[in-house]
C-alpha positions, 0 to 999 in steps of 0.5 A: 416878672413884675414891677416894683409896685407890683412885687411891693404889693404881693410882699406887703400882703404876705407880711400882713397875712403870715402869723407864722415862719414862712419862707419866699424868694425875691429875684431882683438885681441888687440896686434901687428896687431891692434896696426899696423892697428892704426899706419897705419890708423894714417899715412893715415889719416895724409896725408889727413890733418886730425887726428886720434882720439885714444879712448881706452876704459878701463872703464865707464869713457872712455866709456863717453868720447868715446860716447861725442866725437862721435857728435863733428864736426871734420874732423877726423877718430875715433879709439874706440877700446876696451882693457877691457877684460873678462866680463867687457869688453864685458858689455862696448861693448854692451853699446858702441854699444847701445847708438850709435845705439840710437844716430846714426843720430847726429853721421852721421850728425857731423862726417865728417870723419870715425868711426872705432869700434875695439873689439875681433872677439869673440864680433862680434855677440854682435855688431850686436846684440845691433846696428843692425841699424847701423850693416846694414849700415857698409861700412867695415867689417874686421875680422883678422885671429888669429896668430898662436899659440905660440911654447914655454912658456916664456923664462927667464926674462934677466938681468937687466940692471945696471943704467951706462949701461942705462946711456950709452945708453942716451948719448947725448940725450939732444943735440939730442932731440934739447932742448933749455931751459938752466934750464931744462937742469940745472935741468936734470942734477942735476936729472942725478947727484942725480940718479948715487948717488943713490937718486932716490927720489930727481931725480924724484923731479928734472926730474919731475920739469923740466918736468912742466917747459918744453915747447918744445917737446924735453925738455919735452920728455926727462924730462918725461924719466928721471922722469920715470927711477927715478920711475923705480929705485924706484920699481914704475914701473907702475908709470913710464909707462904713462911718458914714453908714454909721452915722446915717443909721445913728441919725435914723434911731436919732430921728434927727432930720438934719444929721440924718440928711447930711449923712446920707448925702454924703454917702450917696456922694462917696458911693457916686464918686466911686462908680457904685451906682446902685447904693448911691441912688438909695442912699440919695432917695433916702436923703431926699425922705429926710429932706422933706421933713426939715420944718423950715421951708427954705432949709427944705427947698435948698436941701431939696434942690441939693439932693435932687441935683445928686440924684441926677448926677446919678442917674446920669452915671447909670446911663439914665438920661431921661431920668437924670434930666427929670432930677436935675430939672426938679433941682433947677425948679426948687433952686430957683424958688430958694433963690427967690426967697433968700436972695442971690446969696452964694448958697442960691446960685452956687447949687443952682449954677451947678445943677445947670452945668450938670443938665448941660452935660446930660443934654449934650450926652443926649445929642441936644447940643442947643440945650446943652449950650443954653444951660450952661449959658444960664449956669454962667448967669446965674453964677455970676449973681453971687454976692460977696467978698473974701471966702464967698467971692473965691467960692463964687469965682469958683462957681463961675469957673465950673460953669464956663468950663461946662459952657466951653465943652458944650460948645465944643460939641456944637461946633462953636469953637470960637465961643468954647475957647473965649469961655475957656479962657475966661475960665483960666483967667479966674482960675489964675486970679482968685486965691482959693484952697482948691486953686491948683486943681481948678487951674489945671482943670480950666487949662486941660479944658483950653487944650480940649478947645485947641485940640478940636481946632486942630491947634496942636501946638497950643492944644499941648502948650496948655496940657503942659501947663497943666500937668506942670500945675497938678504936679506942683500941688502933688509935691505939697506935703499930705497932697500925693495921695488926692486922687482928684490930682492924680486923676487931673494930672492923668488927664493933663497928661493925656491930653498932652500924650494926644497933641504931642502923637498928631505933631509926630513927636512920638517920643515925648508922647509915649513918655507923657502917656506913660507918665499917666499910667504911672500916676493912675496905678498908684490911685488904688481903690474907686472905680473911677481911679481904674477907669482914668488907669484905662484911659491913660492905658489906652493912650499909652498904647496908641503912642507905643503903636505909633512908635513903633514899640509894638511890643510894650504896646501889645502888653498894655493892650492885654492889661487894658483889655484885662481892666475893662472886661476882667473880674476886677473891672470897675465899670457897669453894665450901661453904656459907659461900660459898653463904650469901655469895652469898645475902645479896649477891644478896638485898640486890641485889633489895632495892635492885632493887626501888626502881630503874626496871628490876624484870628485874635484881632479878628475876634477882637474887631468883632467884639468891638463892632458888637459893642459898638452896635449896642452902644448905637441902639442904646444911645441912638444914632448919635454922631459919636456912637455912629463915628464909633460903630464906623470906626469899629467896622473899619477894624473888622474889615482889615482883620477880615482881609488879614485872615483872607475873608474878603466878602466879610472885609468888603461888608464891613468896610461897605458900611463903615464908608456908608456910615461916614457919608451919613455923618457927612449930614451932621458936620460935613467939615468936621476935620476928624470925619475928613481923614476918617473917611479918607483912610476909610476909601484907601481901605475899600480901595486896597479891597476892590484890589483884592477883588481884581477890581482895578477901576473902582479901587483908582476911583477910591483912591483918588477921593481918598487923596482929594480928601486928605489935602482938604484935611491938611488945608483945614489943619490935619497935622503934617505928619499923619496927613503925609502917611494917609497920602502915601497910603492912598498913593500906593494903593492907586499905584498898584490900580494904575498898574493893574489897569495898564497904566504902568507912567501913571503908576510911576507918578503916584509912587513918586508922590507918595515917597514925596509925602514921606521925605517932605521936611515934617516937624515929626515923625508919622507912624513908624510901622505905617510909615515903613510899610508905605515905604516898601509898597511904593518902592516896589510899585515903583520897580513894577512900573519902570519895568514895565516901561522898559526902564531895568536900571530904574526898576532895579534902583527902585526894587533895591530900595524896596529890599533894604526896606523890607529888611529893615523891617524884618529887623526892626520888628522880628516878633511882628507879622511880615510887612505887606508886600512881604521880605519874600515878595520883594525880594522875588520881584527883585530876583526877576529884575536882576535876572531879566537884566543879565545881573546872574549872581545879584538874581540868584543871591535874591531868589536864595533870600527869598527862598529863606524868607518864605 
């Protein structure tokens, strides 16, 4: 394998030295390296008076077109590149080689230039096997080494540029493009006015008419650009892509740097928003080259800064955070130089503030939290420098609001919740005060940022209130004519509903939590196409699964979990293979394991838990041992331990639980009082205590349960939601009672069981998770019965046994398709029958024994 520069040297030498037909293979993953080699090859053959025939192969039709072109005599180099992926891509690749092998003599005779077959390295053997004669006659074979794995998940999607901001970027495009048709210019002026008036349909009609009438490449480039913008405003981004590609092609032909840069920067941004990082990076790189060709040094600086910023966002989306930081550093340096030349106008400070905001998000993902805060603070400072009133004042406020939101998130990550709340509240105030075209979405984003702050501080009621208001703002905006298809509004509303569901779930409002999550899923289902929409659907589905599981809607949770796994791991998944894709698959499998623990198929839960651990380990190895990757791995290991325990794999369960505990204790060095960590550690200790009991180690089990109870009390004192704290307390008391019984301390066991039941019976503002709370009640009553019997208090033992039986029957009736509770109905009935027999209640003992046999 070789690198990009070495590959180009070898390819360039072949092009320079060949004066007749030649055949070569280039094995490289689709992405920036392939695009770079293709662009360099096009320039090299153009210098020889030839052309590069680009033949992308996506389906049967494009494959037939490529095969038909190979036999046509013309001075050119053909570049046949496989774009289809997966099984379909492998099939098309094999068919291409089989057909070429059959017509190899025709191709040799009629093709004076060369032919390069481009595919991924994984298909190298398939090429050799499908076309052995061609393979033996090859002149060139290049295989590029894969790029290093990206080191972090995607950065948050940057704020959408408002229409006036985009138009400001296009000032003078028509003149710079050299358009000569007055009729076309008039149509495009009409299209621009329609866009400004919010009439996107009319704008598209005018621009499309201009495109049909354009004869000069510059006219066609601008018409296609305007039509693409009108489609984008309508939420029809997929339809806009071909127009942007045409605009870029026409601008290249016209040698118009301004038009070419504008088309390519939009094309890159469109691919970026859709999650197609490879074509986005290629378009941005080409845009960078056109930006450098602008004769005005000030304008070259401005465009260079904007392009570097977008390149940084794309690299962050790919997970290459070091590369992203370098691009953003270049954008910031160019932005500062431009600011020094032109002064604090919005066109200078706005992009600079945005570049610093994106850098803050990148530093946050890298775990450099102090650097993230500093970058965000600088972004706010620059945004506040802009001068101007009216629309410029609105745009300045928008830039400041975005920077404040970034600062709030950086402070949340660092634990500075007071500063985070102050920044979020300032962002909300700005959004409320400034009337601007994007105000609904702006206010919604600021409100759900405030909800994130309250969530981090366990102020659940305030988090829910902010999220509910954000959802209302988005609903009102979507109710306006023509706004229902706007993906940004749908995504924003779904995000607000997600946060609302989280807050409601924490407070034990199970039905409300399920309803909010379900509404978010419905919104995301209506937003088809871009990867971002698919990702939003997956996030909403995960929250719906969690809410349904807590509410005891097991059948629905299982169905939605299967859909979630298919969405994130199936053939239509809209993710890449970088850290963001790993994290998505981790969460999908972890949720599948969690739901699977309540189903009568523990093997499936075990397999899902193993895959979740594998994804978590890969993510931590890729990104490093940061607090979030460490916590993700610890949570996955907990699920692995629980699933292994359900399957009777006790040694595997204990190993996973011990590793999870070690990771949680390691995390304490980072954030000792992080509320979520306290709760995580308490749950892990309770699980480890259960595993110790399984191994007959009662003393270590009692010690772990006691530590878990101490942590639960501390968590509740630090704002842990009462319904969940009650559940955790009940589960830890249940394990403590079992350990006390094993240690021969029935009085202590009775006290532990009573304390656990009291926690579940205490007046709460909401309900603990239904499935787990029901199971804890059965266990606690069963232990109370055993403790009373051990102390000779048979009447009290029988009362507790009858309560355990009632709750176990209720479990079976409510969740007939679930696995049996632990302890099972049969086990509870058998112990109750033994107590009744000891008390001389023969009839009751016989009835319970018969029911136990039937339950078995």
